[in-house]
C-alpha positions in Angstrom: 0.0 0.0 0.0 2.9 2.4 0.8 4.4 1.8 -2.6 1.1 2.5 -4.3 0.7 5.8 -2.4 4.2 6.8 -3.3 3.6 6.1 -7.0 0.5 8.3 -7.1 2.2 11.1 -5.1 5.0 11.2 -7.7 2.5 11.1 -10.5 0.6 14.1 -9.2 3.8 16.1 -8.7 5.0 15.4 -12.3 1.7 16.1 -14.0 2.2 19.9 -14.3 5.6 19.2 -16.0 3.9 16.8 -18.5 1.2 19.3 -19.3 3.8 22.1 -19.9 5.8 20.2 -22.6 4.3 22.2 -25.5 1.2 23.7 -27.0 -1.9 21.5 -27.3 -2.6 20.1 -30.7 -5.5 21.9 -32.4 -8.5 19.6 -33.0 -8.2 20.2 -36.8 -4.7 18.6 -36.7 -5.7 15.6 -34.7 -4.6 12.2 -36.1 -6.2 9.2 -34.5 -4.2 6.0 -34.6 -5.6 3.3 -36.9 -6.4 -0.1 -35.6 -4.0 -2.8 -37.0 -5.5 -4.8 -39.9 -6.5 -8.4 -38.9 -4.3 -11.2 -40.2 -5.5 -12.9 -43.4 -7.8 -15.8 -42.7 -8.7 -14.6 -39.2 -12.4 -14.7 -38.2 -12.5 -10.9 -38.2 -11.7 -10.9 -41.9 -13.6 -14.0 -42.9 -16.7 -13.0 -41.0 -17.1 -9.4 -41.9 -19.0 -7.8 -44.7 -17.2 -7.0 -47.9 -18.9 -3.6 -48.0 -20.0 -1.2 -45.3 -22.8 1.1 -46.1 -22.1 4.6 -44.9 -24.3 7.6 -44.1 -22.7 11.0 -44.3 -24.1 14.0 -42.4 -23.5 17.7 -43.3 -24.8 20.7 -41.5 -25.2 24.4 -42.5 -26.9 27.5 -41.2 -28.8 28.0 -44.4 -29.7 26.2 -47.6 -31.1 27.6 -50.9 -32.8 25.7 -53.6 -32.4 27.8 -56.7 -34.2 27.2 -60.0 -32.7 27.9 -63.4 -34.6 28.3 -66.6 -35.8 24.9 -67.8 -36.3 23.6 -64.2 -32.7 22.6 -63.2 -32.2 22.9 -59.5 -29.1 23.9 -57.5 -28.7 23.4 -53.8 -26.4 25.8 -52.0 -25.4 25.2 -48.4 -24.3 28.4 -46.7 -22.0 28.6 -43.7 -21.6 24.9 -44.1 -19.6 23.0 -41.5 -16.0 22.2 -42.6 -16.4 18.8 -41.1 -18.6 16.0 -42.6 -19.5 13.2 -40.2 -20.0 9.6 -41.2 -21.1 6.3 -39.6 -21.6 2.8 -40.8 -24.6 0.5 -41.0 -24.9 -2.6 -38.8 -23.2 -4.9 -38.1 -20.1 -2.6 -38.4 -20.2 0.1 -35.7 -17.8 2.8 -36.6 -17.9 6.5 -37.0 -15.6 9.4 -37.8 -15.2 12.8 -39.5 -13.8 13.9 -42.9 -13.0 17.4 -44.0 -15.8 18.7 -46.2 -13.3 20.0 -48.7 -11.7 16.5 -49.1 -15.1 14.8 -49.1 -16.1 17.0 -52.0 -13.0 16.7 -54.1 -10.9 13.6 -53.3 -10.8 11.2 -56.1 -11.2 8.3 -53.7 -14.9 9.1 -53.7 -15.1 8.4 -57.4 -13.8 4.8 -57.2 -14.9 1.3 -56.4 -18.3 0.1 -57.6 -19.0 3.5 -59.0 -18.5 2.8 -62.7 -20.1 6.1 -63.8 -17.1 8.0 -62.5 -19.5 10.4 -60.8 -19.1 11.6 -57.2 -20.5 8.8 -54.9 -22.4 7.5 -57.9 -25.1 10.2 -57.6 -26.3 9.4 -54.1 -29.8 10.0 -52.6 -30.1 12.4 -49.7 -32.6 13.8 -47.2 -32.4 17.6 -46.9 -34.0 18.8 -43.7 -34.5 22.5 -42.6 -36.8 25.1 -41.3 -38.8 27.2 -43.8 -39.8 30.7 -42.7 -43.4 31.9 -43.1 -44.6 35.4 -42.3 -47.3 35.8 -39.6 -50.1 38.3 -39.5 -48.3 40.1 -36.6 -45.3 40.7 -38.8 -43.2 38.0 -37.3 -42.1 34.7 -38.8 -42.7 31.0 -38.0 -40.4 28.3 -39.1 -41.9 25.0 -40.2 -40.2 21.6 -40.6 -39.4 20.9 -44.2 -37.9 17.7 -45.8 -36.9 17.0 -49.4 -35.6 13.8 -50.8 -33.0 14.6 -53.5 -30.4 13.1 -55.8 -27.0 14.8 -55.5 -24.6 15.4 -58.2 -20.9 16.5 -58.1 -20.4 19.1 -55.3 -18.3 22.3 -55.4 -16.9 23.5 -52.2 -15.8 27.1 -51.6 -13.8 27.2 -48.3 -13.4 31.0 -48.3 -17.2 31.6 -48.8 -18.1 28.6 -46.6 -20.5 27.3 -49.3 -21.1 23.9 -50.7 -23.0 23.7 -54.0 -24.8 20.7 -55.5 -26.8 20.3 -58.7 -29.8 18.3 -57.4 -32.9 16.5 -58.6 -35.9 16.2 -56.3 -37.3 12.6 -56.0 -41.1 12.7 -56.3 -43.3 11.5 -53.5 -44.5 8.5 -55.5 -40.9 7.2 -56.1 -40.5 3.9 -54.3 -37.1 5.2 -52.9 -39.2 7.5 -50.7 -40.9 4.6 -48.8 -38.8 5.3 -45.7 -38.9 6.8 -42.3 -37.9 10.2 -43.8 -40.8 9.9 -46.3 -43.2 9.2 -43.4 -41.9 12.2 -41.5 -42.3 14.4 -44.5 -45.9 13.2 -45.2 -47.2 13.4 -41.6 -45.0 15.9 -39.8 -44.2 18.6 -42.3 -45.7 20.3 -45.3 -46.5 19.0 -48.7 -43.2 20.0 -50.3 -43.5 18.8 -53.9 -45.8 21.8 -54.8 -43.0 24.1 -53.5 -40.5 22.5 -55.8 -42.9 22.6 -58.7 -43.2 26.3 -58.2 -39.5 26.6 -58.3 -39.3 24.5 -61.4 -42.0 26.6 -63.1 -40.0 29.8 -62.2 -42.8 31.1 -60.0 -40.3 31.4 -57.2 -36.6 32.3 -57.8 -35.4 30.4 -54.8 -36.5 28.6 -51.6 -34.6 29.2 -48.3 -34.2 26.8 -45.4 -32.6 27.5 -42.0 -30.8 25.2 -39.6 -30.1 22.6 -42.2 -28.9 19.0 -42.1 -28.2 16.9 -45.2 -28.2 13.1 -44.8 -26.3 11.5 -47.7 -27.3 7.8 -47.9 -25.9 4.4 -48.9 -22.4 4.5 -50.2 -20.4 1.3 -50.4 -18.0 2.1 -53.2 -14.9 1.0 -51.3 -15.6 -2.6 -52.1 -13.5 -2.7 -55.2 -11.0 0.0 -54.3 -7.4 -0.9 -55.0 -6.3 -0.3 -51.4 -9.1 -2.5 -50.1 -8.6 -5.7 -52.0 -7.3 -7.6 -49.0 -9.4 -6.4 -46.1 -13.0 -5.5 -45.3 -14.0 -2.2 -46.8 -14.9 -0.4 -43.6 -11.6 -1.4 -42.0 -9.7 -0.1 -44.9 -11.8 3.0 -45.0 -11.0 3.7 -41.4 -7.3 2.8 -41.7 -6.7 5.0 -44.7 -9.1 7.7 -43.6 -6.7 9.0 -40.9 -4.0 9.8 -43.3 -6.1 10.8 -46.3 -8.7 13.0 -44.7 -7.0 14.3 -41.6 -9.4 13.3 -38.8 -9.5 9.6 -38.8 -12.3 7.8 -37.1 -13.3 5.9 -34.0 -15.4 3.1 -32.5 -18.8 3.5 -30.9 
């Protein structure tokens, strides 16, 4: 017992010296260590999925849906977070963060099963935000609004803190919309397809949403990536993610 007390006394005395060794590493420079890859033939490799479905989440203060002549729509996220969060589907339970700029431009997101050579193979996404409506008293109410869209190649502007996507809205009768998000849109928010129709018919120049979250769904393109030939896709993704995108990832 005396030896244990002596150890902790020395540890407490030395702690200030350890903390004073240098400036703290900024969160943006954090590099999380990658877990070692399992040995070939081990149960961890043989038993895991060859692909891991990923959901990416982006947040922004504001979003604009802007209509061009002919009905083409552009989504602009303003004051968008410089970090994009991701997590995997079950049975894999991993999560992490990627710089939004790298997520938008890195060629790794054009590889794998994506034979069209388009960013993430044109993923579906749920765009959630609050739409302002004027009140009789001169104020404003904000109503929940959800759109299901297909995203095309993004353009990120770090200086302006904007992220721009060409988008196509998926109609309510599309079977892809038979989901929890579609239920929420039908029963908890407004009928939004008429809003988009007004945009497409140039009756409104733009539609603005506040406090925005964009949920980008179902990407498993790492299955056939060159650097993932010998291990499970999600393990490779995590192991390479730390060095490629700067933030690495972690376990739940």
